[in-house]
C-alpha positions in Angstrom: -7.0 -3.5 17.6 -10.7 -2.6 16.4 -12.1 -4.5 13.6 -12.0 -2.3 10.7 -8.3 -1.7 11.1 -7.6 -5.5 11.5 -9.5 -5.9 8.5 -7.9 -3.7 6.6 -4.3 -4.9 8.2 -5.1 -7.9 6.8 -6.0 -6.9 3.4 -3.1 -5.0 2.9 -0.1 -6.7 4.5 1.6 -9.4 2.5 4.8 -10.8 4.3 7.3 -12.5 2.6 8.5 -15.9 4.6 12.5 -15.7 4.7 12.3 -14.6 8.3 9.8 -17.6 9.3 12.8 -19.6 8.6 14.9 -18.1 10.6 12.1 -18.7 13.4 11.8 -22.3 12.4 15.6 -22.9 12.8 15.6 -21.2 16.4 12.7 -23.5 17.1 14.1 -26.4 16.1 17.4 -25.9 17.9 15.2 -25.4 21.0 13.8 -29.1 20.1 10.1 -27.7 19.0 8.8 -30.0 16.1 8.5 -27.4 13.5 6.6 -29.5 11.1 3.7 -29.7 14.3 3.9 -25.8 14.8 3.3 -25.0 10.9 0.4 -27.8 11.2 -1.2 -24.9 13.7 -1.8 -22.7 10.8 -2.2 -25.1 8.1 1.2 -24.7 6.6 3.9 -27.1 5.6 7.6 -26.8 5.4 7.5 -27.0 1.8 5.6 -23.7 1.8 8.2 -22.1 4.1 11.1 -23.2 1.8 9.2 -21.6 -1.1 10.9 -18.2 -1.5 7.7 -16.8 -3.7 5.5 -17.8 -0.4 4.0 -14.8 1.7 1.4 -15.0 4.1 -1.0 -12.5 5.0 -0.3 -10.6 8.9 -3.1 -12.8 10.4 -1.4 -16.2 9.3 1.9 -14.5 10.6 0.6 -13.0 13.6 -0.8 -16.6 14.9 2.6 -18.3 13.9 4.4 -16.1 16.1 2.3 -16.8 19.0 2.3 -19.9 18.5 6.0 -20.3 18.1 5.8 -18.7 21.6 3.5 -20.9 23.1 5.5 -24.1 21.4 8.6 -23.0 22.7 7.5 -21.5 26.5 10.5 -18.9 26.2 9.2 -15.3 26.1 12.8 -14.2 25.2 12.3 -15.9 21.9 12.3 -12.7 19.6 16.1 -11.1 21.0 16.6 -15.8 20.0 15.8 -14.9 16.8 17.0 -11.4 16.1 20.3 -12.7 17.1 20.3 -15.3 14.4 19.5 -12.3 11.3 23.0 -11.3 10.4 23.5 -9.1 7.6 23.6 -11.8 4.5 19.7 -12.9 6.0 18.7 -9.3 4.8 19.0 -10.3 0.7 20.3 -7.7 -0.9 19.5 -4.9 1.9 21.9 -6.4 3.8 24.7 -6.4 1.1 24.0 -2.9 0.8 24.2 -2.2 4.1 27.7 -4.4 4.8 29.1 -2.2 1.6 27.9 1.0 3.4 30.8 4.0 3.2 29.5 5.5 7.0 26.9 4.5 9.3 24.9 7.3 8.8 24.6 6.2 4.8 23.5 3.0 6.0 20.9 3.8 8.2 19.8 6.1 5.9 19.7 2.9 3.4 18.0 1.5 5.9 15.1 4.0 6.5 14.3 3.7 2.6 14.1 0.5 2.0 13.0 -1.2 4.9 9.7 -1.6 3.5 11.2 -4.3 1.1 11.9 -7.1 4.0 8.8 -5.6 6.4 6.2 -3.6 6.7 5.1 -4.0 9.9 8.0 -0.9 11.2 9.7 1.9 9.4 13.0 3.0 11.3 14.3 7.0 11.3 16.8 8.6 12.8 17.7 12.3 14.1 20.4 14.0 16.2 19.3 13.9 20.0 21.9 16.0 22.3 25.2 14.1 21.5 24.0 11.2 20.5 22.0 9.6 17.1 18.5 8.2 18.2 17.3 5.4 15.6 13.3 4.9 15.7 11.5 2.2 15.1 7.8 2.9 14.7 5.2 0.5 14.1 3.1 1.4 10.9 0.5 -1.1 11.6 -0.3 -1.6 15.6 1.8 -4.7 16.5 -0.6 -5.5 19.4 0.6 -8.6 21.2 3.5 -9.0 18.3 5.2 -6.1 19.5 7.1 -7.0 21.9 8.4 -10.1 19.7 9.2 -8.2 16.7 10.9 -4.8 18.2 13.2 -7.0 20.1 13.9 -8.8 16.8 14.5 -5.8 14.4 16.3 -3.9 16.4 19.3 -6.7 17.8 19.0 -7.6 14.2 20.1 -3.7 13.0 21.9 -3.3 16.3 23.8 -6.7 15.2 24.6 -5.6 11.5 25.9 -1.9 12.5 28.4 -3.9 14.6 29.2 -5.8 11.9 29.4 -3.2 9.4 31.8 -0.7 11.5 33.8 -4.0 13.3 32.6 -2.6 17.0 33.4 1.3 16.1 30.0 1.8 16.7 28.3 0.9 19.6 24.8 1.3 20.5 24.9 3.3 24.0 21.5 2.7 25.1 18.0 0.5 24.2 14.6 2.1 24.7 11.7 -0.7 25.0 8.0 0.8 25.2 6.7 -2.0 27.4 7.3 -2.8 30.6 10.6 -4.9 31.7 10.0 -8.6 31.4 11.3 -11.5 33.3 14.1 -12.1 31.4 15.3 -8.0 31.1 18.8 -9.5 32.1 18.9 -11.9 28.9 18.5 -8.3 26.4 20.7 -6.3 28.1 23.5 -9.1 27.7 22.5 -9.6 23.8 22.7 -5.9 23.5 25.5 -5.7 25.1 24.4 -1.9 27.0 21.8 -0.9 29.3 18.5 -1.2 28.6 15.7 0.7 29.6 11.9 -0.4 29.6 8.6 1.7 30.2 10.0 4.2 27.9 7.8 6.2 25.4 9.6 5.3 22.5 11.5 2.0 20.8 14.8 2.0 19.5 18.7 2.9 20.3 21.1 5.5 20.8 24.7 5.9 19.1 27.5 7.8 19.5 26.8 11.3 17.0 30.8 11.6 16.6 30.9 7.7 15.3 28.6 7.8 12.8 30.1 9.7 9.3 33.8 7.9 10.1 34.3 6.1 7.3 34.2 2.4 7.4 36.9 -0.4 6.6 34.3 -2.2 4.4 32.8 0.5 2.2 33.0 -0.6 -1.1 31.3 2.7 -3.0 30.3 0.6 -6.6 29.0 -2.2 -4.9 27.0 0.2 -2.8 25.9 1.8 -5.8 24.8 -1.2 -7.4 22.8 -3.0 -4.5 21.1 0.4 -3.9 19.8 0.4 -7.4 18.6 -3.0 -7.4 16.8 -2.2 -3.7 15.1 1.2 -5.7 13.6 -1.2 -8.5 12.9 -3.5 -6.2 11.0 -0.7 -4.2 9.3 0.7 -7.2 7.8 -2.4 -8.1 6.0 -3.3 -4.3 4.8 0.3 -4.9 3.1 -0.4 -7.8 1.6 -3.3 -6.4 0.0 -2.1 -3.6 -3.6 -0.4 -3.7 -3.9 3.9 -3.4 -5.8 3.0 0.3 -3.3 1.4 1.6 -0.3 3.9 0.8 -2.3 6.9 2.1 -2.7 4.9 5.2 0.9 4.0 5.8 1.7 7.4 5.1 -0.8 8.5 8.0 0.6 5.7 10.1 4.0 7.1 10.0 3.3 10.5 10.8 1.6 10.0 13.8 2.3 13.6 15.5 1.0 15.4 12.4 -1.6 14.4 9.6 -1.2 15.2 6.2 -4.1 17.7 4.7 -5.6 16.1 1.5 -3.7 18.6 -0.1 -0.5 17.7 0.8 -0.9 13.8 0.6 -1.5 14.3 -2.9 1.0 16.3 -3.3 3.2 13.8 -2.0 1.6 11.3 -4.5 2.5 13.9 -7.3 -1.3 13.9 -7.9 -4.1 16.7 -7.7 -6.4 16.2 -4.5 -9.7 15.8 -6.8 -7.7 13.3 -8.7 -6.5 11.3 -5.6 -9.7 11.7 -4.3 -11.7 10.0 -7.6 -8.5 7.4 -7.4 -10.0 6.2 -3.7 -13.1 6.2 -4.5 -12.4 3.7 -6.9 -11.2 1.6 -4.3 -14.5 2.2 -2.2 -12.7 4.5 0.4 -12.3 8.3 0.9 -9.4 10.3 2.5 -11.1 11.1 5.5 -12.4 7.6 5.9 -8.9 6.5 6.1 -8.1 9.2 8.3 -10.8 8.6 10.8 -9.5 4.7 10.4 -5.9 5.7 11.2 -7.2 8.0 14.9 -8.9 4.8 16.0 -6.1 2.8 15.7 -4.1 4.8 17.2 -6.1 6.1 19.7 -6.7 2.5 21.0 -3.4 2.0 21.0 -2.1 5.2 22.7 -5.0 4.6 25.3 -3.9 1.0 26.3 -0.8 2.0 26.3 -0.8 4.2 28.9 2.3 6.5 28.3 0.2 10.0 27.4 -2.2 11.7 28.9 -5.8 12.1 27.1 -4.7 15.3 26.3 -1.7 14.3 24.5 -3.1 11.9 23.3 -6.1 14.4 21.7 -3.0 16.4 20.5 -1.0 13.9 18.5 -4.5 12.8 16.9 -5.2 16.7 16.0 -8.2 17.1 17.6 -8.6 20.7 18.7 -10.0 19.9 22.7 -10.2 17.0 24.3 -13.9 17.1 24.6 -14.2 16.3 20.8 -11.6 13.5 21.3 -13.6 11.8 23.9 -16.9 12.1 21.8 -15.0 10.3 19.1 -13.6 7.6 21.1 -17.0 6.9 22.6 -18.5 6.6 19.1 -15.8 4.0 18.0 -15.9 2.0 21.5 -18.8 2.3 23.0 -17.3 4.0 26.1 -15.0 6.6 27.7 -11.2 6.3 27.3 -10.7 5.9 30.9 -13.3 3.2 30.9 -11.5 1.4 28.0 -8.3 1.6 29.6 -9.5 0.0 33.2 -11.2 -2.6 31.2 -8.5 -3.5 29.4 -6.4 -3.5 32.3 -8.5 -5.7 33.5 -8.3 -8.4 30.8 -11.6 -7.7 29.1 -11.7 -8.2 25.5 -13.0 -5.6 23.1 -16.2 -7.3 22.1 -16.6 -8.1 26.1 -16.9 -4.2 26.3 -19.4 -3.9 23.4 -21.8 -6.1 24.4 -21.6 -4.5 27.8 -22.8 -1.5 26.5 -25.1 -2.7 23.4 
């Protein structure tokens, strides 16, 4: 991730501690000393048990990477996801359990995922005779992409299984990274075909099943729980900087960035007011857009999933030459050189040093 984006990410993202407790329990069950794991990040078990404790993304990332190293289990994300049943998701999980249909549960999850984790967004769309549930990074996850996607996708899949009582089963799972050595474990835990190297992350559900009334539905309990979710989301967004909200909006729409005017309208502001408020926070809409383009460009090039023409189009460049010039301005090398050096294991700092 580019240094500017990394700094922005650490400034804008704080994460609750409850999912780390599940990670700690998984490590403990595998014989890993939890206290030693936490000590690597200068944390204690008392902090882990404090429901009000939050941590920065950099600390969260290091905890996950240390857990993978200590456990010596590359499929750790899947095993944590297996532990995350509906009740571990608090009021959001309770609302989901009382949903009237799978469609209602999906719409609920899409709206309030940010209450539980802000690093991914969830959306669904009809795709032929299936419903495709997409999991999109709201921030580039780099080395956390694989374990985080595995954990979140598996827990959502298991929640759907629970509330539908098996009547709406996932047909196929897609991951945007190469098949790992434990691909067979993934297929067993998801209970269906798992495809790797795809251009998207998510799974498919049968279209004919998502509007079937659920036996566990409780309309009044759902209504009350959804109201609490909305109040919590309102409080969360009230404490978030405007720049962070704009950045998240742009990152959640990587295939067509809204203009300043459209962005302002989404926040019920005039373009002039949005510009003025961003300047008070020390940044402009143009700078945020440039940062988002930089971040996504690097991630798209590293993934190797799209041609340069496709990346340029996704990021809103009128022609490939403009994109190449922008990329070289950001990373000091051409996109093709960046990809070659990335695959050889060179770090961004190595690349920049070589061209200074």
